N, C-alpha and C positions, 0 to 999 in steps of 0.2 A: 333654572338655577342662575341665570345670568342677571336677571333684573329684579327678582323678588325673593325675599327671605322673610318668612313669617314665623313669629314666635307668639305663644299664647301666655301672657303674663296676666293673671287675674288679680286685679286690685280690688279688694272688698272695701267699699266705702261705707263705713259705719262710724258714727260720731265718736264712739268710745274707743276707737283704735288709734286715735291721735292724729298726727299730721296727714297721713295718707288715708283720709276718711271723708266720706260725704254721706250725710244722713238727712233724709227728707222727712218732715213731719213734726208735730208738736206746735202748740199754739204760739210759742215765742220764737220759733225758728225763723231766721232771716236768710242770710247768704253764708254759705260755707266755701272756704277756699282751700283746695287741696292740690297735691302735686303728682305728676306722672312723668318719670324720667325714662327716656328710651335708651340712654347711654350712648356709646359710640356706635355709629352706623356707617359702613363704607358707602362712598358715593355710588349711586346707581342701584343701591339696594333699598329694600323697604322693610321696616320693622313694624309690627302691629301689636297694639296693646288693647286688652279688654278691660274697660272701665265698668266695674260692677256697681250698680246703684241699687240700694235697698231702702224700702220705705220703713217708717218707724213701726213699732209694735202696736200703736194705737191709732194711726191715721193712714188713710189711703191718699194717693196723689196720682196725677196724670202728667207725664212728660209731654209737653206740647211743642217744643222746638229745640234743635241742637244747632249750634253755630260756632264759628271760629272768629276771633277778634280780627284777624288779618284777612279773613275771607279767602278769595281765590289766590292771593299772592303768597299764601302760607306754604311752607314745605310740609305742613301737617294736613291731614285730611280726615274727614269723618266717613267711615265706610258703612255705618248703620243708617238706614233710612226709616224715619218714623212713619207709621201708617197714618192714614187719614183719621183724625181724632186723637192722635198721639198714642202713647203707651200708658195704660192704667196699671197702677201698682196697688194691690191690696196690702194691708198691714203685714210687715215682714217679707213681702214679696220682692224679688230682685229681677233685674234685667241687665244684660251686658251691652255696652256701647263700644263698638270697634273703632279705634282711632289709629291712623297710620302716620309714620314719619318717613319721608323719602328725601334725604338731603341732596341738594344740588350744588352746594358750595361747602368748602372746608370751614370748620369752626362751629361754635355753639349757635343754636337756634332756639326759638321759643315762641309760643303762642298760647292763647287761652281758649279752652273749650267752655262754652257757655251753655248751660242747661236751663231752659225755661220751663216752668210748670204752670198748672192752672190756678195756682195759689200765688197771688201777687207778692206775698210775703216770703216766698220760698224760691230761691234761685241758687244754682250751683256754678262755681267757677273752678276749673281745673287747669292749673298752670302746667303746660306741656313743655318739656325741654328735651334736647338731644344734641348730639355733636356729630357733624359730618367729618369723617376721616378718610384718608387715602384708601382706595380699594386695594386689597392684596391679591396677588395671584393665588389661585387655588393650591392648597397644600399638595394635591396630587402632582402638580407640575414640579413643585419644589422637591417632592419625594423622588421623582424620576431623575431630576438633575443630581440630587445627592447620590442616588444609586449609580448613575452614570460615572460621576467623579470617583466614587469609591471603587468601582469596577476597574477603572483605568489605573488608579493608584495601586491596586492589588494585582494588576496584570491579567485580570479576567476579561478585559475588553481593550481592543486596540484597533487602529485604523487598518483598512485593507490597502494593500499595495506596498510599494517599496519606498524607503526613504521619506522625503518630504511629502510625497503623494499620500502616504498612509496618515501622516500627521494632519495634513490638510483636510482629508476626508473625515477624520475623527473630530476635528474642531468644527467643521462645517455642520456635522450632525448635531453637535452640542449647541451650536449657535441657533440652529433651527428650533430645537426644543426650547431654548431660552426665549426665543422671539414670541412664543405663544403666550408668555406672561402678559405682555402689553396688550395682546389681542383680547385676552380674557378680562383684563382690567377694563378695557374699553367696551366690554360686553359684545364683542364682535364674534358671535358664535360661528357664523358662516366662514369667516376667514380662518378662525382657529381650527375648525374641523378640516378645512382644506389643507392647512399646514400639517396637522397631525396625520392626515392621510398620506401626505408626501413623506413625512418622517417614517411612517410605517413601511413604506415601500423602499426607502433608502437604507434602512437598517442592514438589509442583506448585502447591499452593494458597497456600503461605507465602512462597516465594522465587522469584526470577527472575534471569537473567543468564547469561553464558557458562559459569559454573561449576556451574550447577544440574544439568545432565545428568551431569557427572562426580561430583557429590555423590551423586546418586541411584545411580550405578553402584557407588560405594564402599559405600554402605549395603546395597545388594543383595548385594554380595560378602561382607560381614560376616554377613549373614543366612544365606547358604549355609555359611560357615565354622562358624557356630554350630550348624548342623544343624537350624535351625528348620523346622517343618512348616507 
């Protein structure tokens, strides 16, 4: 969950569907240009799109090569590998080509997926776009922080000890929880798991009140969700 997020968006590429279309076949077919947008993708994550290519109803064709205009320097990548001899499509037959976008910098990015066939007159160009955005801390952490603050505001959670000692312990625990946001944004699972383990152990010694048990349960659930050992 730290470095890979996959979604399956099937884009059916047929000539008669308009801009988002790719149709191979026909005696006068040349090159078709279509578009595939990955939208906003947090840095460090990967979105995957399935480009579905369909042959015409009257012609068969073989996909012989897949490539990216920017090659290895691209933030986009082709996950599908063509077998030796390519992929043969009979009339109306389809195949899905898996393409991924893994942003490394903030802002818009683009590349072109080039599909070559055994017919020199037929070639496909798919303009790929996506935007790298700041990675957000998992909603589970924000949920715990919201629960923590609400419990404090309603008197269901307070620091253990007397005077400033109680306040310091309460704030220290909250700061520990908040610190995990940056660890998760940085995809540092090992450090995040270590911090959550420490938080789990400190709940009993740092806070008290009706909400302490529920706070402990929420932290334990998050630890399980992260797959911490």
